[in-house]
C-alpha positions as CSV (number, residue, x, y, z in Angstrom):
1,M,0.4,-0.1,0.1
2,Y,1.5,3.4,-0.9
3,R,2.3,5.7,1.9
4,Y,2.9,9.2,1.3
5,D,6.1,11.1,0.5
6,E,7.1,14.5,2.4
7,F,5.4,15.8,-0.6
8,D,2.0,14.3,-0.2
9,A,2.1,14.8,3.4
10,K,2.8,18.6,2.9
11,I,0.1,19.7,0.4
12,V,-2.6,17.8,2.4
13,N,-1.7,19.7,5.7
14,Q,-1.3,22.8,4.0
15,R,-4.4,22.1,2.3
16,V,-6.3,21.4,5.9
17,A,-5.0,24.8,7.3
18,Q,-5.9,26.8,4.1
19,F,-9.5,25.4,4.8
20,R,-9.8,26.2,8.1
21,G,-9.2,30.1,7.7
22,Q,-11.9,29.7,4.4
23,V,-14.7,28.2,6.8
24,E,-14.3,30.8,9.4
25,R,-14.5,33.4,6.8
26,R,-17.5,31.6,6.0
27,L,-18.8,31.1,9.4
28,T,-18.4,35.4,10.0
29,G,-20.0,36.4,6.6
30,A,-17.1,37.3,5.7
31,L,-17.4,35.2,2.6
32,T,-20.9,35.1,0.9
33,E,-21.9,31.2,-0.2
34,D,-21.5,31.8,-3.8
35,E,-17.5,32.8,-3.1
36,F,-17.8,30.0,-1.0
37,K,-19.0,27.5,-3.2
38,P,-16.1,26.5,-5.5
39,L,-13.6,26.6,-2.5
40,R,-15.5,24.0,-0.6
41,L,-15.7,22.0,-3.7
42,M,-11.8,22.0,-4.1
43,N,-12.0,20.2,-0.7
44,G,-15.0,17.8,-1.1
45,L,-17.8,19.7,0.8
46,Y,-21.0,19.8,-1.0
47,L,-24.6,21.5,0.3
48,Q,-27.1,18.7,-0.2
49,L,-30.5,19.2,0.4
50,H,-30.8,19.3,4.2
51,A,-26.7,19.4,5.4
52,Y,-23.1,19.8,4.3
53,M,-21.6,16.3,2.3
54,L,-17.8,15.4,2.4
55,R,-16.7,12.9,0.3
56,V,-13.1,11.3,1.2
57,A,-10.7,10.1,-1.8
58,I,-9.4,6.3,-1.4
59,P,-7.1,6.3,-4.5
60,Y,-8.0,3.3,-5.9
61,G,-10.0,1.9,-3.7
62,T,-7.5,0.7,-1.3
63,L,-7.5,1.2,2.7
64,S,-5.7,0.3,5.6
65,A,-7.0,-0.7,8.7
66,A,-6.0,2.1,10.7
67,Q,-8.0,4.5,8.0
68,M,-10.8,2.5,8.1
69,R,-11.2,2.9,11.7
70,Q,-10.8,6.8,11.2
71,L,-13.0,6.5,9.3
72,A,-15.4,4.9,11.4
73,M,-14.3,7.3,14.1
74,I,-15.1,10.4,11.9
75,A,-18.3,8.8,10.9
76,E,-19.1,8.9,14.9
77,R,-18.2,11.8,16.2
78,Y,-19.2,14.3,13.5
79,D,-21.8,12.2,11.1
80,R,-24.8,10.0,12.5
81,G,-22.9,7.0,13.2
82,Y,-22.4,6.0,9.6
83,G,-20.8,6.7,6.5
84,H,-21.9,6.1,2.9
85,F,-19.4,4.1,-0.2
86,T,-20.3,5.3,-3.1
87,T,-19.6,3.8,-6.7
88,R,-16.6,6.1,-7.4
89,Q,-14.5,4.0,-4.4
90,N,-14.8,7.0,-1.8
91,I,-16.9,7.6,1.3
92,Q,-18.9,10.4,2.0
93,Y,-20.5,11.4,5.3
94,N,-24.0,13.1,4.5
95,W,-24.6,15.2,7.9
96,P,-21.6,17.3,9.1
97,K,-21.4,20.6,10.6
98,L,-19.7,23.2,8.2
99,G,-17.7,24.0,11.8
100,D,-16.1,20.8,12.0
101,I,-14.9,20.1,8.7
102,P,-11.4,21.7,9.1
103,D,-11.6,19.0,12.4
104,V,-12.8,16.1,10.0
105,L,-10.0,16.9,7.6
106,Q,-6.9,17.2,9.9
107,H,-8.1,13.7,11.6
108,L,-8.1,12.3,7.6
109,A,-4.2,13.9,7.0
110,D,-3.4,12.0,10.1
111,V,-4.0,8.7,8.4
112,E,-2.8,9.4,5.0
113,M,-6.0,11.0,3.8
114,H,-7.8,13.6,2.4
115,A,-10.5,15.1,0.1
116,I,-8.8,16.7,-2.1
117,Q,-10.4,16.3,-6.1
118,T,-13.5,14.4,-5.0
119,S,-15.8,17.5,-6.7
120,G,-15.5,20.2,-8.5
121,N,-14.4,19.9,-12.5
122,C,-11.1,18.7,-11.8
123,I,-9.4,15.1,-12.5
124,R,-11.6,12.8,-10.0
125,N,-10.0,10.2,-7.7
126,T,-8.5,7.1,-10.3
127,T,-10.5,4.1,-9.4
128,S,-9.2,0.8,-10.5
129,D,-10.2,-3.3,-10.0
130,P,-10.9,-4.2,-6.4
131,Y,-9.2,-7.5,-6.9
132,A,-5.6,-5.7,-8.0
133,G,-2.6,-7.8,-7.3
134,V,-4.3,-10.8,-6.5
135,A,-6.8,-12.1,-9.5
136,R,-5.8,-15.0,-11.4
137,D,-6.1,-12.8,-14.5
138,E,-4.2,-10.0,-13.8
139,I,-1.5,-9.3,-16.6
140,E,0.0,-6.4,-13.8
141,D,-1.2,-5.2,-10.8
142,P,-2.6,-1.9,-11.8
143,R,-2.2,0.1,-8.9
144,P,1.0,1.5,-9.9
145,T,0.1,2.8,-12.3
146,C,-2.9,4.4,-10.4
147,E,-0.7,5.9,-8.1
148,L,1.4,7.2,-10.5
149,I,-1.9,9.1,-12.4
150,R,-3.1,10.4,-8.5
151,Q,0.7,11.9,-8.2
152,W,0.4,13.8,-11.7
153,S,-2.8,14.5,-11.4
154,T,-3.2,16.3,-7.8
155,L,-4.1,20.1,-7.9
156,H,-2.4,19.7,-11.6
157,P,-2.2,23.4,-12.6
158,E,-3.4,23.1,-16.3
159,F,-6.6,20.8,-15.0
160,T,-7.8,21.9,-12.1
161,F,-10.7,24.3,-13.8
162,L,-12.0,21.8,-16.8
163,G,-15.2,22.3,-18.4
164,R,-16.8,18.8,-16.3
165,K,-15.3,16.7,-13.8
166,F,-12.8,14.3,-15.6
167,K,-12.7,10.3,-14.2
168,I,-10.2,8.0,-15.3
169,A,-10.2,4.3,-14.1
170,V,-7.3,1.5,-15.3
171,T,-7.3,-2.4,-15.3
172,G,-4.6,-5.2,-15.2
173,A,-6.5,-7.8,-16.1
174,E,-8.6,-9.6,-19.1
175,T,-12.1,-9.5,-17.1
176,D,-12.6,-5.4,-16.7
177,R,-13.6,-5.1,-13.3
178,A,-12.9,-1.3,-13.3
179,A,-15.6,-0.7,-16.5
180,I,-12.8,1.4,-18.2
181,R,-15.2,2.0,-20.7
182,V,-18.0,4.6,-19.3
183,H,-15.2,6.7,-18.2
184,D,-13.6,9.6,-20.0
185,I,-10.2,7.6,-20.0
186,G,-9.8,4.0,-19.2
187,I,-7.0,2.6,-19.7
188,Q,-6.4,-1.2,-19.8
189,I,-3.0,-2.9,-19.2
190,V,-2.0,-5.0,-22.3
191,R,1.2,-7.2,-23.8
192,N,1.6,-6.4,-27.2
193,A,3.1,-9.0,-30.2
194,E,6.3,-9.0,-28.6
195,G,5.5,-9.5,-25.6
196,E,5.8,-5.7,-24.1
197,I,4.0,-4.7,-21.2
198,G,1.7,-1.2,-22.5
199,Y,-1.4,0.2,-22.1
200,R,-4.8,0.5,-24.3
201,M,-6.5,3.8,-24.2
202,F,-10.1,4.5,-24.1
203,V,-11.3,7.8,-24.1
204,G,-14.8,9.2,-24.3
205,G,-17.2,6.9,-22.4
206,G,-19.5,8.1,-19.8
207,Q,-23.0,7.5,-18.2
208,G,-25.2,10.9,-17.4
209,R,-27.5,12.5,-19.7
210,T,-25.6,10.8,-23.0
211,P,-24.4,7.6,-22.2
212,M,-21.7,6.8,-24.2
213,I,-19.1,3.6,-24.4
214,A,-15.5,4.6,-25.1
215,P,-13.9,4.3,-27.9
216,V,-10.2,3.2,-28.5
217,I,-8.0,5.7,-28.9
218,R,-4.9,4.2,-29.0
219,D,-4.3,0.3,-29.1
220,F,-0.9,0.5,-27.7
221,L,0.8,2.9,-25.9
222,P,4.6,2.2,-24.3
223,R,4.6,2.3,-20.3
224,E,6.9,5.3,-20.4
225,D,4.8,6.9,-22.7
226,L,1.7,7.4,-20.3
227,L,1.8,10.7,-18.5
228,P,2.7,13.0,-21.7
229,W,-0.4,10.7,-23.6
230,L,-2.4,11.7,-20.5
231,E,-1.5,15.0,-20.5
232,A,-1.9,15.4,-24.5
233,A,-5.4,14.0,-24.2
234,L,-6.8,16.3,-21.4
235,R,-4.9,19.3,-23.1
236,V,-6.9,18.8,-26.5
237,Y,-10.2,18.1,-24.4
238,N,-9.3,21.4,-22.9
239,L,-8.8,23.1,-25.6
240,H,-12.0,22.3,-27.4
241,G,-14.4,21.0,-25.0
242,R,-17.5,22.9,-24.8
243,R,-17.7,25.4,-21.8
244,D,-21.2,27.4,-22.6
245,N,-23.3,24.3,-22.0
246,K,-22.2,22.0,-19.2
247,Y,-24.3,19.3,-20.3
248,K,-22.1,19.0,-23.4
249,A,-18.9,19.6,-21.8
250,R,-17.5,15.9,-20.8
251,I,-14.8,14.6,-23.3
252,K,-17.3,12.0,-24.7
253,I,-19.2,15.5,-26.5
254,L,-15.9,16.1,-28.1
255,V,-14.9,12.6,-29.4
256,H,-18.4,12.1,-30.4
257,E,-18.7,15.2,-32.5
258,M,-15.6,15.4,-33.4
259,G,-15.0,11.8,-34.2
260,A,-13.0,9.4,-32.8
261,D,-10.0,9.3,-35.8
262,N,-9.9,13.4,-35.7
263,Y,-9.4,13.1,-32.0
264,A,-6.8,10.6,-31.8
265,R,-5.7,12.9,-35.1
266,E,-5.1,15.7,-32.8
267,V,-3.9,14.1,-29.8
268,E,-0.9,12.6,-31.4
269,E,0.0,15.6,-32.8
270,E,0.3,17.4,-29.5
271,F,1.7,14.3,-27.6
272,A,4.5,14.8,-30.7
273,R,4.9,18.3,-29.7
274,M,5.5,17.8,-26.3
275,D,8.8,17.7,-23.9
276,R,8.0,14.5,-22.9
277,D,11.0,13.8,-20.8
278,V,9.5,16.4,-18.4
279,L,6.3,14.2,-17.3
280,T,8.4,11.2,-17.8
281,P,8.9,9.6,-14.0
282,D,12.8,8.5,-14.0
283,A,13.6,4.5,-13.2
284,E,14.1,5.2,-9.4
285,E,10.6,6.7,-9.0
286,L,8.9,3.9,-10.5
287,A,10.7,1.4,-8.9
288,R,9.7,3.4,-5.5
289,I,6.1,3.5,-6.1
290,D,6.4,-0.2,-7.5
291,A,7.8,-1.2,-4.0
292,Y,4.7,-0.3,-2.4
293,F,2.6,-2.5,-4.3
294,A,5.3,-5.6,-4.1
295,P,3.5,-8.9,-3.4
296,P,3.0,-10.0,0.5
297,E,5.0,-13.0,2.1
298,Y,2.8,-15.6,1.8
299,A,2.5,-18.7,3.3
300,D,2.8,-21.5,2.0
301,L,-0.3,-23.4,2.1
302,P,-2.0,-26.5,0.6
303,A,-4.5,-25.5,-2.3
304,E,-7.1,-27.2,-0.1
305,S,-8.2,-26.3,3.4
306,A,-10.0,-29.4,5.7
307,R,-10.8,-26.4,8.5
308,L,-13.3,-25.2,5.5
309,A,-14.4,-28.2,3.9
310,A,-15.6,-28.9,7.5
311,A,-17.4,-25.6,8.5
312,K,-19.2,-25.3,5.1
313,K,-20.2,-28.8,5.8
314,A,-21.8,-27.9,9.0
315,D,-23.0,-24.7,8.1
316,P,-25.0,-24.5,4.7
317,A,-25.5,-20.6,5.5
318,F,-21.6,-20.2,5.9
319,A,-21.3,-22.3,2.8
320,R,-23.6,-20.2,0.9
321,W,-21.4,-17.1,1.6
322,V,-17.9,-18.8,0.8
323,D,-19.5,-20.1,-3.0
324,Q,-21.3,-16.4,-3.2
325,N,-19.0,-14.0,-1.9
326,T,-15.0,-15.4,-2.4
327,V,-13.4,-15.6,-5.5
328,G,-10.2,-17.3,-6.5
329,H,-6.5,-16.1,-5.7
330,K,-4.0,-16.5,-7.7
331,T,-2.1,-17.7,-4.7
332,Q,-2.4,-21.0,-3.4
333,G,-4.2,-21.5,-0.1
334,Y,-6.0,-17.9,0.0
335,A,-9.4,-16.5,-1.0
336,I,-10.2,-13.2,-2.2
337,A,-13.5,-12.3,0.3
338,V,-16.5,-9.8,-0.8
339,I,-17.7,-8.5,2.4
340,S,-21.5,-7.4,0.7
341,L,-22.9,-3.4,2.1
342,K,-26.3,-5.0,0.4
343,P,-28.3,-6.3,3.7
344,I,-31.9,-7.2,2.8
345,G,-33.5,-4.1,4.0
346,G,-31.1,-1.6,4.1
347,A,-29.2,1.4,2.2
348,P,-26.9,0.2,-0.3
349,G,-23.6,0.7,0.3
350,D,-23.7,2.2,4.0
351,A,-21.7,0.9,6.6
352,T,-22.2,2.0,10.8
353,A,-18.9,3.0,12.6
354,E,-19.3,-0.4,14.6
355,Q,-19.4,-2.4,11.4
356,M,-15.9,0.0,9.8
357,R,-14.2,-1.1,13.2
358,A,-15.6,-4.7,12.5
359,M,-13.8,-4.5,8.8
360,A,-10.5,-2.7,10.4
361,I,-10.4,-5.6,12.4
362,A,-10.9,-8.2,9.9
363,A,-8.4,-6.7,7.6
364,E,-5.6,-6.7,11.1
365,R,-6.5,-10.3,11.9
366,F,-7.2,-12.0,8.1
367,S,-6.1,-9.8,4.9
368,L,-2.7,-8.6,6.4
369,D,-3.8,-5.2,7.4
370,E,-5.5,-4.1,3.2
371,L,-9.2,-3.6,2.5
372,R,-10.4,-2.6,-1.0
373,I,-13.8,-0.4,-1.6
374,T,-15.3,-1.5,-4.6
375,H,-17.7,0.7,-7.6
376,E,-20.2,-1.9,-6.3
377,Q,-19.7,-0.3,-3.1
378,N,-19.1,-3.4,-1.6
379,V,-15.6,-4.0,0.2
380,V,-12.6,-6.7,-0.3
381,L,-10.4,-8.2,2.2
382,P,-7.6,-9.5,-0.6
383,Y,-5.6,-12.1,1.5
384,V,-7.5,-14.4,3.3
385,K,-6.1,-18.0,4.2
386,L,-8.9,-20.0,3.1
387,D,-8.4,-21.5,6.6
388,D,-9.5,-18.2,8.4
389,L,-12.4,-18.0,6.4
390,P,-14.5,-19.7,9.0
391,S,-13.3,-17.0,11.7
392,L,-13.8,-14.1,9.3
393,Y,-17.7,-15.1,8.3
394,A,-18.1,-15.6,12.6
395,L,-16.5,-11.8,12.7
396,L,-18.4,-10.8,9.7
397,K,-21.9,-12.2,11.1
398,S,-21.8,-10.7,14.6
399,Q,-21.9,-7.6,12.7
400,G,-24.6,-8.0,10.3
401,L,-22.2,-7.9,7.1
402,H,-22.5,-11.5,6.2
403,A,-25.0,-11.2,3.1
404,A,-24.2,-13.9,0.8
405,N,-25.4,-11.9,-2.1
406,L,-22.0,-11.0,-4.3
407,G,-23.5,-10.1,-7.9
408,L,-26.9,-11.2,-7.1
409,V,-30.5,-9.5,-7.9
410,T,-30.1,-8.1,-4.2
411,D,-26.9,-6.7,-4.8
412,I,-28.1,-3.1,-5.6
413,I,-25.9,-0.1,-6.5
414,A,-28.1,3.1,-5.7
415,C,-26.8,6.3,-5.6
416,P,-28.3,8.3,-2.1
417,G,-31.3,9.9,-4.6
418,L,-33.8,12.5,-3.3
419,D,-33.6,11.2,0.3
420,Y,-29.7,13.5,0.7
421,C,-28.9,14.8,-3.4
422,A,-29.7,18.6,-4.4
423,L,-29.6,17.2,-7.6
424,A,-32.1,14.2,-7.4
425,T,-35.6,13.8,-8.8
426,A,-36.9,11.1,-7.2
427,R,-35.5,8.5,-4.1
428,S,-32.9,5.4,-4.9
429,I,-32.7,4.0,-1.5
430,P,-36.3,2.9,-0.5
431,V,-36.6,1.2,-4.2
432,A,-33.2,-0.6,-3.4
433,Q,-34.5,-1.6,-0.5
434,A,-38.1,-2.8,-1.6
435,I,-36.9,-4.5,-4.2
436,A,-34.1,-6.2,-1.9
437,E,-37.3,-7.5,0.2
438,R,-39.3,-8.9,-2.3
439,F,-36.0,-10.9,-3.6
440,A,-34.5,-11.5,0.1
441,D,-35.1,-15.6,-0.1
442,E,-31.5,-16.8,-0.5
443,D,-32.4,-20.0,-2.6
444,R,-34.5,-18.0,-5.0
445,Q,-31.8,-15.5,-5.4
446,R,-29.1,-18.3,-6.5
447,R,-31.9,-19.8,-8.5
448,I,-31.9,-16.4,-10.9
449,G,-28.7,-16.1,-11.1
450,P,-26.0,-13.1,-12.0
451,L,-28.2,-10.0,-12.7
452,A,-26.7,-6.6,-11.9
453,L,-29.7,-4.2,-10.7
454,K,-28.7,-0.2,-10.5
455,I,-30.5,2.6,-9.3
456,S,-30.2,6.3,-10.2
457,G,-32.6,9.2,-8.9
458,C,-31.8,11.2,-11.7
459,I,-30.3,11.4,-15.2
460,N,-26.5,12.0,-13.5
461,A,-26.6,8.2,-13.5
462,C,-24.2,8.3,-10.5
463,G,-26.0,4.6,-9.7
464,H,-24.9,3.8,-12.8
465,H,-28.8,2.3,-14.3
466,H,-27.3,2.7,-17.8
467,V,-24.9,-0.2,-17.8
468,G,-26.9,-2.0,-14.9
469,H,-28.7,-5.8,-16.8
470,I,-31.9,-3.8,-15.3
471,G,-31.2,-0.2,-14.5
472,I,-33.4,1.8,-12.7
473,L,-33.8,5.6,-13.5
474,G,-35.8,7.8,-10.9
475,L,-37.6,11.1,-12.4
476,D,-39.8,14.1,-11.7
477,K,-43.1,13.2,-14.1
478,A,-45.3,16.9,-12.9
479,G,-44.3,16.7,-8.8
480,V,-44.6,12.8,-9.0
481,E,-41.9,10.3,-8.6
482,S,-41.6,8.4,-12.3
483,Y,-39.5,5.2,-13.0
484,Q,-37.8,4.6,-16.4
485,I,-36.4,0.5,-16.9
486,T,-33.7,-0.3,-18.9
487,L,-32.3,-3.4,-19.6
488,G,-29.5,-4.9,-21.2
489,G,-26.2,-2.7,-20.0
490,A,-23.5,-4.0,-18.9
491,P,-20.2,-2.4,-17.8
492,G,-17.1,-4.8,-18.3
493,E,-15.0,-5.8,-21.4
494,D,-18.3,-6.4,-23.0
495,A,-19.9,-3.3,-22.1
496,S,-23.4,-1.9,-23.8
497,V,-25.9,0.8,-22.7
498,G,-28.9,-0.5,-21.7
499,E,-32.4,-0.1,-23.5
500,R,-35.0,1.9,-22.2
501,T,-38.2,-0.7,-22.3
502,G,-40.9,2.2,-22.3
503,P,-42.9,4.7,-20.4
504,G,-42.3,4.6,-16.7
505,F,-43.8,3.4,-14.0
506,S,-44.9,4.8,-10.2
507,Y,-42.6,4.4,-7.5
508,E,-45.4,1.5,-5.5
509,D,-45.2,-0.3,-8.9
510,V,-41.5,-0.9,-9.3
511,P,-40.7,-4.3,-7.1
512,D,-43.7,-5.7,-9.4
513,V,-41.9,-4.9,-12.7
514,I,-38.9,-6.0,-11.8
515,E,-40.2,-9.4,-10.5
516,K,-42.4,-9.6,-14.0
517,L,-39.3,-9.2,-15.5
518,V,-37.2,-11.8,-13.7
519,D,-39.9,-14.0,-13.7
520,R,-40.0,-14.2,-17.7
521,Y,-36.2,-14.5,-17.6
522,L,-36.8,-18.0,-15.9
523,E,-39.4,-18.6,-18.5
524,I,-37.3,-18.2,-21.5
525,R,-34.1,-18.7,-20.2
526,Q,-31.7,-21.5,-21.6
527,P,-29.7,-23.8,-19.7
528,G,-27.0,-22.1,-18.1
529,E,-28.1,-18.7,-19.2
530,T,-27.7,-15.4,-17.6
531,F,-30.1,-12.7,-17.3
532,L,-27.8,-10.7,-19.4
533,Q,-27.0,-13.2,-22.4
534,T,-31.1,-14.0,-22.2
535,Y,-31.6,-10.7,-22.7
536,R,-29.5,-10.4,-25.8
537,R,-30.8,-13.3,-27.1
538,A,-34.3,-12.6,-27.1
539,G,-34.0,-9.3,-27.0
540,M,-36.8,-6.7,-25.5
541,P,-40.1,-7.5,-27.4
542,A,-40.0,-10.9,-25.0
543,F,-39.5,-8.5,-22.0
544,K,-41.7,-5.4,-22.6
545,E,-44.3,-7.6,-23.4
546,A,-44.0,-9.1,-20.0
547,I,-44.3,-5.9,-18.3
548,Y,-46.8,-3.8,-20.3
549,A,-49.3,-6.1,-21.8
550,A,-51.3,-5.9,-19.1
551,A,-52.0,-2.7,-18.4
């Protein structure tokens, strides 16, 4: 795990001191809210429906136990006892008081954390594969690349005031668990025909009002050219991107309107003009970063665990959790364990202070002191011995963190929606809760199989509904909540944007509609098919008829 160098510590502590003065001036009235707004946004502070909201950066989703414990303390002391893990692998607090924010930022700085670039029209927190470094299908650990991007992008003077926010994701595996094709820039670590490791660059993806899948702009980029090429890509966007209309200011619009080939040509021309040496880190710096992500000293373990087998036989609920919430590890005798933050009836992504402390304890005891936040609003323990899974499960169960639903219909992604967000036009959390309760039976969930259900409370798509196998978008229709349904979306290497079924449904009708869609899938699926595979084979008409025929 990366540790701050002297420069990191200096800029973060300077930012805390600077913002403390700005908050004091706002509280005394020396700054108006309009004057204060750009200053607070640069420090991750939003003004929501009912209170301020602070979004904390978790670079590429990686946390230590000490950092998770500090997040728990902040939730308890400065919020209402919980935090919300987001689709950007961050955490946000929904109820802090303005006067407390500088102290919160100092507590974060004390454990090498901050809220810089979690809001505003800048390069946001870089996200990555939550299984980085331990996935069996990985070409290379993407976290050193993410850290390099973090250092390059932090307070970058040329890209601090872009036309709109800018998001980058990196994956090092064949399976895309970072949703790189729906990012402004997506980076895939690849090998060329000569066996050299480099990057495939996707530019111009995104969701929101105009969802788009990013095209490949550079099929292979040598690794030493990464930062100069990124700089060139953003310069072209900064030069040509719209600033007169925020809805058309994202790079996806520019790439679409210019055409991918023309955009790529301008990037290559800018890249050729640049002094690349200035932006190319030397070997010593790269080695320093790489050293923080070196594989741990794994124990020499057998491939099978008699203790695990016995525990699964003795406890069917534990066996279901192991089968559903653990993933194969590249090192023999270990597993990747995923903690679901989607209990039946809970708010997706929420964790109480006690649960955060329990996860910190789990990391210390069972996962070499490390956790990962996923863009699906869950938490990963990447280094768990097979022998330790029964003890880990017992700890998680004691805190209600043992839901065995990873990737199933109740593992719902949802934004905060109208319960918190000033931009929202409809509720998200209650819809997610109602659907989860409808499908609470674990055996039924497993019969249904993999199904990604995602909910957004407005067109900004923070709940990633566009790339849900079933997507739900809440809108305001003449003062009444109306929910559009989309089908067939996917965020991975087979990325696609979901297709709208037709007219929207009322808040009360949404669980019934989802159940009808699932029932139709079960009726027409072929052996071994997932929901997405069945939809892609059968098409929209088969599902549309199920939800509109009786209307």
